[in-house]
C-alpha positions in Angstrom: 27.3 -60.3 32.2 24.6 -57.7 31.7 27.2 -54.9 31.5 29.1 -57.0 28.9 25.8 -57.3 26.9 25.4 -53.5 27.2 29.0 -52.9 26.1 28.4 -55.1 22.9 25.2 -53.2 22.1 27.1 -49.8 22.3 29.9 -51.3 20.1 27.3 -52.6 17.6 25.4 -49.2 17.5 28.7 -47.4 16.9 29.8 -49.8 14.2 26.4 -49.6 12.5 26.3 -45.8 12.3 30.1 -45.4 11.6 29.7 -48.0 8.7 26.7 -46.3 7.5 28.4 -42.8 7.4 31.5 -44.4 5.6 29.3 -45.9 3.1 28.1 -42.2 2.2 31.8 -41.5 1.4 32.5 -44.1 -1.1 32.2 -41.8 -4.0 29.3 -43.8 -5.6 31.5 -46.8 -6.1 30.4 -50.5 -5.7 33.5 -51.2 -3.8 33.3 -53.4 -0.6 34.7 -52.2 2.6 37.6 -54.5 2.2 38.5 -53.0 -1.2 38.1 -49.5 0.1 40.4 -50.2 3.0 42.9 -52.0 0.6 43.2 -48.7 -1.4 45.1 -47.3 1.7 47.6 -50.1 1.6 49.0 -48.9 -1.8 51.8 -46.3 -2.1 51.3 -43.9 -4.9 52.8 -45.3 -8.1 54.9 -48.0 -6.5 54.4 -51.7 -7.3 54.1 -53.7 -4.1 54.2 -57.4 -3.4 51.3 -59.1 -1.9 53.2 -59.4 1.3 53.8 -55.6 1.5 50.2 -54.9 0.7 49.1 -57.5 3.5 51.4 -56.0 6.0 50.3 -52.4 5.1 46.6 -53.5 5.5 47.1 -55.9 8.4 45.6 -58.9 6.8 46.9 -62.4 5.7 48.5 -62.8 2.3 45.8 -65.1 1.2 43.1 -62.4 1.9 45.2 -59.8 0.2 45.3 -61.9 -2.9 41.6 -62.1 -3.0 41.2 -58.4 -2.6 43.9 -57.6 -5.1 42.3 -59.9 -7.7 39.1 -58.2 -7.3 40.7 -54.8 -7.7 42.6 -55.8 -10.7 39.3 -57.3 -12.2 37.6 -54.0 -11.7 40.6 -52.0 -13.4 41.4 -50.3 -10.0 44.9 -52.0 -9.6 47.3 -53.6 -12.2 50.0 -56.2 -12.1 53.5 -55.6 -12.9 54.7 -57.0 -16.2 58.2 -57.1 -14.7 58.8 -59.7 -12.1 61.6 -59.3 -9.5 64.2 -61.9 -8.7 61.8 -63.8 -6.5 59.3 -63.9 -9.5 56.5 -62.5 -7.2 53.8 -60.6 -8.8 53.7 -56.9 -7.8 50.5 -54.6 -7.9 49.9 -50.9 -8.0 46.9 -48.7 -8.2 45.9 -47.6 -11.7 45.0 -43.9 -12.3 41.3 -44.9 -11.8 42.2 -46.5 -8.4 44.1 -43.4 -7.3 41.2 -41.2 -8.3 38.7 -43.4 -6.4 41.1 -43.3 -3.4 41.4 -39.5 -3.5 37.7 -39.0 -3.9 36.9 -41.4 -1.0 39.5 -39.6 1.3 38.2 -36.1 0.3 34.6 -37.3 1.1 35.6 -38.8 4.4 37.3 -35.5 5.4 34.3 -33.5 4.4 32.0 -35.8 6.4 34.3 -35.6 9.4 34.3 -31.8 9.2 30.4 -31.7 8.9 30.2 -33.9 12.1 33.0 -32.1 13.9 31.6 -28.6 13.6 28.3 -29.7 15.1 30.0 -30.7 18.3 30.5 -28.5 21.2 34.0 -28.0 22.5 33.2 -30.3 25.4 31.9 -33.0 23.1 35.0 -32.7 20.9 37.3 -33.3 23.8 35.2 -36.2 25.1 35.1 -37.8 21.6 38.8 -37.3 21.1 39.7 -38.7 24.5 37.3 -41.7 24.1 38.7 -42.6 20.7 42.2 -42.3 22.0 41.5 -44.6 24.9 39.7 -47.0 22.7 42.7 -47.1 20.3 45.2 -47.6 23.1 43.1 -50.5 24.5 42.7 -52.2 21.2 46.4 -51.7 20.4 47.4 -53.2 23.8 45.3 -56.4 23.2 46.1 -56.9 19.6 
C-alpha cells in the first residue's frame, strides 16, 4: 500500500508540472484544457459530426457537444449551414480556431525543444523509454 501511495504521488507530481508547462503554451488564450485538446480533434477545413469529433478526441458524444458548444460560442468553431442526409449538425474550426491551434502547437514544440536540449543524452533515453513504457501500459489497460 505504501508503494501505491508513492506511485500516486509521483503521478500527481508529474501531472502538476506537465499541466503547468502546458498552460504556458496556450497562446494567452482562456481556453480550458478540454477545449485545447478538442482543437486537435478537428481536421483542417472539414466539417465533422459530433460522433467523428468525439471519436477523434476519445470522449462521449455528450461531452463533445458541450465542448463544441463552448468553442462555437467563443468563435473558435462554426456549425455547418448544410445538413447531411441524417440531419446531423457538423462543425469545423474557424480561421481563428485554426490560428489558435497552430500557435499552441508551435508553443508546445518550442517548450519541448527548450526542455529537451537541457537533458543529457542518458536522460533523453531514460525519458523516451519511460514515456514509451507508460504509453504501452496505459494502452494495454484502456
